[in-house]
N, C-alpha and C positions, 0 to 999 in steps of 0.2 A: 576413551570410547572412540575418539577420533582415530587413534593408532590402530585400534581393533578393527574398526570398520574398514580402513583403507587397506590393512593386510588382508582381510577377507576378500576384498574386491581384486587385489593382485593374484590371491589364490585361485580364485574363480576364473578370472581373465588372464590366463598365463601368456597370452599373446600381446598383453599390454605391458609397457616398460615404464620405470620411473622417469626416464628422460622423455617419454612420449607425453607423460602426463604433465611434467613440469613445462613443456612447450604449450600444451592445451592451456595451462593457466597462466602463461606469460612469466613464468618463474625460472630460476635457475636450479637444476637438479638437486643441490643440497638442500633446498626448501622442503622438497618432498621427503628426502631421507630425514630430516629433522622432524617431520610430522610422524614419520614411521618410528622414531626413536623415543617420541613423547615429548620432544623439545618445543614442539609448535603446535597451536590449534588450527584446526580448519576454519577459514573466514565463511560466513554465510554464503556469500555469492560463490565462492570456490565449491561448495557443496553442489550447487547446481551445474556447474561445469564439469565436476567430477562424475556425476551421475550421468550426463549426456556423454562423457568420455568413455564410461563403461557400458554404455548403451541401455540405460535406465531411464523410464519415463521421468520427466522433470514437472508434470502437470503445468503446462503453459510457461515452463521455465522459471516459476516463481515459487515451486514446492521444493523442499529438501527433505532429507532423511537423516538428521543428526542423532545418531546413536539410537536410542530405544524408541523415541517417539517422531511422528511426522510434524512438521513445522511448516509455516508459511513465511516466505521472505517478501517483505512489504517495503516499497519505496516512497520517498517522499513526493508530494504534489509540488509541481512547479508551474508557474503562469506561463502560458504560451501566448506570445504577443501576437502572433496572427490568429485571428478567430477562427479561421478554417482548419487550424492544426488541433489535434487532439492533445490533452493534457500531457505533459511530458514530465520525467523524473529528474530529481537532481542526481549529482554523481557522489553524493555523500553517503554516510553510512545507512544500511538497510536495517530494519527491524526483523528479529526472527520470533514468531509468536506461535505457540503450540496450536496445532490444528484443532484440538478438542475444544478450544475457546470459541470456534466459529460454528461448530456443530449446534444445529437447532436455532442459529440466530441469523444466519445468512446463507442463501443459496449461491452467491455470487463466487466465481473463481477468484483465486488470490490475485491474478494480475488486474482485476477490476477493482481492488481495494488499495487505497493509498493513504498516506499520512499527510495530514494538514496541520501546520502549526499556526494557531489563532494569533493574529496581529493585533486586534482590536478588543475593547471591552463592550462590544454591543450586546452580548448575550450573557452578561453576569446577572444573577448568581449561577445560572446553569451551567455556563462555560466561561471561564477566565482567560484574559489575554495572557499568552505565553502557554497555555495548554495545548496538547496535541490530540486531534481526533482522527478516527479512521473515516474515510470516506469511500461509500460504494459507487463507482463511476457509472455503473449499469442502471442506478435508479435515479431518473431526472424528473419524474413526475410526482408532484406533491399530493398524491392520494394514496394514503391518507396523508394529512398535513404533517409536517415535521420540520427538523433543522437541515438546511442544506447549504452547500457551498456553491456560491454564485459568483459569476464575474461581473465587475462594475465598469469594465473596460480598461481599468489601470492594473488591476490585481484580484485576487480572490478575498471575498468576504464571506461571513456565515450569518445567515438569517432564518427566522421562521419563515416557511412558506406555506400558503394554503390557497386553494381555489376560492374564487369569488362566486358565491352561489348564483346559479341561472344566468351567468354572464355568457354572452354569445356575441363574438367569438370569446373562447375562453380567456379568462383573466386571472391572474394570481396576485395575492397581496404578499408583500415581503415587509417584515417586521423585525424589530429587535427587542430584547427584554430591557435594556437599557433605555430610558425615557428620552435621553438626550439626543437618540438617533431617530430620525423620521422613518415613519412608515410609507410605502407607496405602492401603487397598483399598476401593472403593467400586463400586456397581452402575453399569454403563455408562449406563444411563437416567438416573441422577442426577448424572452427571458433567458439568459445565458446560465442555465442550471448546469453545474459540473457535476455534482452527485450528493447523495443523502448522507448525513452524518449518522454513524451507526454505533460509535463507541468512542470512549476518550480514556486517554492515560491519566490517572489522578493519583498524586501523592498523597499519602496519609501522614 
């Protein structure tokens, strides 16, 4: 399917050459020829670059069109040491997830959804250490209450977050499922909420 898709793009865009595409991808020309011969698959991020190269919309540069169905390219969440910075992404592998899995579940664009690897056992049995969750960076308000990724100043942790009823100024309670972790209350304006956990990868 990679080969057929790329062949079609070159047929449509006859002003584009394999050498030009290779330069856009930062590859040697033989790599493009190898894709066209079926000897190499297109990597997730390369789809985004190719779509831009051929003048196709990339939906915030995080959506790709791999063969028959639309998919999202999601990056991992990395802690930004400067609290004024926005969360960054690691340079590691991205996830490619079919777009239909998001339909009816979130309205957030793909660039606002990141992958977070849980580093502690605070939320067991709901979420285990080592599991990976999808985090919606556009949802930072615990209304309704739910599981959120927050910054503790040293890194990212995952906690249940909920408003404290009738608090003025507004306060939120952060708690863990595991009783060995203490709960605490803080002002909403001081809480460093990164985003709401909306899904997780679970091996069966």
